[in-house]
C-alpha positions as a LaTeX table, in Angstrom:
\begin{tabular}{lrrr}
\hline
Residue & $x$ (\AA) & $y$ (\AA) & $z$ (\AA) \\
\hline
Met1 & 0.00 & 0.00 & 0.00 \\
Pro2 & 1.27 & 3.43 & $-0.83$ \\
Lys3 & 2.24 & 5.65 & 2.04 \\
Thr4 & 1.00 & 9.21 & 2.19 \\
Ser5 & 3.82 & 11.64 & 1.89 \\
Asn6 & 4.57 & 14.44 & 4.31 \\
Arg7 & 3.57 & 16.98 & 1.69 \\
Lys8 & 0.05 & 15.56 & 1.40 \\
Lys9 & $-0.30$ & 15.49 & 5.18 \\
Lys10 & 0.72 & 19.16 & 5.36 \\
Leu11 & $-1.81$ & 20.11 & 2.70 \\
Lys12 & $-4.60$ & 18.28 & 4.54 \\
Asn13 & $-3.70$ & 19.83 & 7.88 \\
Gln14 & $-3.27$ & 23.28 & 6.34 \\
Asp15 & $-7.05$ & 23.67 & 6.04 \\
Phe16 & $-7.42$ & 23.42 & 9.80 \\
Gln17 & $-4.48$ & 25.63 & 10.74 \\
Lys18 & $-5.01$ & 29.16 & 12.01 \\
Gln19 & $-3.56$ & 31.78 & 9.69 \\
Lys20 & $-0.87$ & 33.89 & 11.29 \\
Leu21 & $-1.61$ & 37.59 & 11.21 \\
Lys22 & 1.02 & 39.79 & 9.61 \\
Val23 & 1.86 & 43.16 & 11.10 \\
Gly24 & 0.43 & 46.03 & 9.04 \\
Lys25 & $-1.74$ & 43.78 & 6.87 \\
Lys26 & $-5.53$ & 43.74 & 6.96 \\
Lys27 & $-7.38$ & 40.62 & 7.92 \\
Leu28 & $-8.58$ & 38.68 & 4.89 \\
Ala29 & $-12.31$ & 38.14 & 4.54 \\
Pro30 & $-13.33$ & 34.50 & 4.76 \\
Ser31 & $-14.21$ & 32.79 & 1.51 \\
Thr32 & $-17.65$ & 31.88 & 2.88 \\
Gln33 & $-18.61$ & 35.48 & 3.60 \\
Thr34 & $-21.93$ & 36.56 & 2.09 \\
Asp35 & $-22.30$ & 39.99 & 0.53 \\
Ile36 & $-25.40$ & 41.52 & 2.16 \\
Ser37 & $-25.38$ & 44.92 & 0.47 \\
Phe38 & $-28.28$ & 45.82 & $-1.80$ \\
Lys39 & $-29.53$ & 48.73 & $-3.87$ \\
Ser40 & $-33.06$ & 49.98 & $-4.26$ \\
Lys41 & $-34.81$ & 52.44 & $-6.50$ \\
Ala42 & $-38.00$ & 54.40 & $-5.98$ \\
Ile43 & $-40.90$ & 54.29 & $-8.39$ \\
Tyr44 & $-42.78$ & 57.54 & $-8.87$ \\
Ile45 & $-46.46$ & 57.25 & $-9.78$ \\
Pro46 & $-47.98$ & 60.72 & $-10.14$ \\
Asp47 & $-51.65$ & 59.65 & $-9.98$ \\
Gln48 & $-51.32$ & 57.70 & $-6.78$ \\
Gly49 & $-51.03$ & 59.57 & $-3.51$ \\
Ile50 & $-51.19$ & 58.80 & 0.17 \\
Val51 & $-53.52$ & 61.69 & 0.90 \\
Glu52 & $-56.96$ & 60.98 & $-0.47$ \\
Glu53 & $-58.98$ & 64.01 & $-1.39$ \\
Lys54 & $-62.65$ & 63.78 & $-0.52$ \\
Lys55 & $-64.97$ & 65.50 & $-2.94$ \\
Asp56 & $-68.00$ & 65.15 & $-0.68$ \\
Ile57 & $-69.01$ & 67.71 & 1.89 \\
Thr58 & $-67.15$ & 67.04 & 5.13 \\
Ser59 & $-67.22$ & 68.19 & 8.73 \\
Ser60 & $-64.32$ & 69.88 & 10.51 \\
Arg61 & $-62.98$ & 66.41 & 11.40 \\
Asn62 & $-62.92$ & 65.63 & 7.65 \\
Leu63 & $-65.75$ & 63.06 & 7.88 \\
Thr64 & $-68.50$ & 62.79 & 5.29 \\
Leu65 & $-72.19$ & 62.56 & 6.12 \\
Lys66 & $-72.16$ & 58.85 & 5.28 \\
Glu67 & $-69.27$ & 58.20 & 7.69 \\
Leu68 & $-70.99$ & 60.20 & 10.43 \\
Leu69 & $-74.20$ & 58.22 & 9.98 \\
Val70 & $-72.20$ & 55.01 & 10.46 \\
Gln71 & $-70.68$ & 56.42 & 13.65 \\
Val72 & $-74.15$ & 57.13 & 15.02 \\
Lys73 & $-74.53$ & 53.35 & 15.52 \\
His74 & $-71.24$ & 53.09 & 17.45 \\
Tyr75 & $-71.35$ & 51.48 & 20.91 \\
Ser76 & $-69.46$ & 54.36 & 22.55 \\
Ser77 & $-71.66$ & 57.24 & 23.65 \\
Ile78 & $-68.84$ & 59.74 & 23.08 \\
Thr79 & $-68.46$ & 58.62 & 19.46 \\
Arg80 & $-72.22$ & 58.85 & 18.92 \\
Lys81 & $-72.21$ & 62.36 & 20.40 \\
Asp82 & $-69.33$ & 63.43 & 18.15 \\
Ala83 & $-71.16$ & 62.00 & 15.14 \\
Leu84 & $-74.30$ & 63.99 & 15.98 \\
Asn85 & $-72.22$ & 67.14 & 16.41 \\
Gly86 & $-70.65$ & 66.49 & 13.00 \\
Ile87 & $-74.09$ & 66.07 & 11.40 \\
Lys88 & $-75.20$ & 69.30 & 13.07 \\
Glu89 & $-72.11$ & 71.06 & 11.74 \\
Ile90 & $-72.76$ & 69.84 & 8.19 \\
Tyr91 & $-76.39$ & 70.95 & 8.50 \\
Thr92 & $-75.42$ & 74.47 & 9.59 \\
Asn93 & $-72.81$ & 74.85 & 6.84 \\
Tyr94 & $-74.58$ & 72.98 & 4.01 \\
Pro95 & $-78.35$ & 72.75 & 4.65 \\
Asp96 & $-79.07$ & 71.44 & 1.13 \\
Glu97 & $-76.94$ & 68.34 & 1.75 \\
Ile98 & $-79.11$ & 67.27 & 4.70 \\
Phe99 & $-82.34$ & 67.82 & 2.77 \\
Leu100 & $-81.12$ & 65.53 & 0.00 \\
Asn101 & $-80.53$ & 62.74 & 2.55 \\
Leu102 & $-83.24$ & 63.63 & 5.05 \\
Gly103 & $-84.80$ & 60.14 & 5.18 \\
Thr104 & $-81.56$ & 58.35 & 6.01 \\
Val105 & $-80.53$ & 61.05 & 8.50 \\
Phe106 & $-83.80$ & 60.66 & 10.42 \\
Glu107 & $-83.69$ & 56.88 & 10.20 \\
Lys108 & $-80.21$ & 56.74 & 11.74 \\
Thr109 & $-80.44$ & 59.57 & 14.28 \\
Ile110 & $-83.91$ & 59.15 & 15.85 \\
Pro111 & $-82.98$ & 55.97 & 17.81 \\
Val112 & $-80.00$ & 57.84 & 19.30 \\
Phe113 & $-82.21$ & 60.50 & 20.89 \\
Val114 & $-83.31$ & 57.90 & 23.46 \\
Asp115 & $-79.71$ & 57.82 & 24.78 \\
Lys116 & $-78.58$ & 60.32 & 27.35 \\
\hline
\end{tabular}
């Protein structure tokens, strides 16, 4: 059987040897190091925006009449009160808007008047 030479033994053991650091030289990066840097680019879409403009008539809290009528059914009395104040505000500023939706406004708000 052939004997393994000293040179082959050195080459096998060389993988497991610690590299000696040289003075003034930088440490070499390991060969298994993963490059984690990345680049990104932004896409600009002019029609799409974060701020949505409401074309309906809104209260000072920027809520439409439809949203306020939904809040009238809320379980919290404070939210219901704020919704009624918003409807009142829309009525004082835009009386025609309430008259167009008078049936739904009465249907949603009359049960709330029982609350205190």
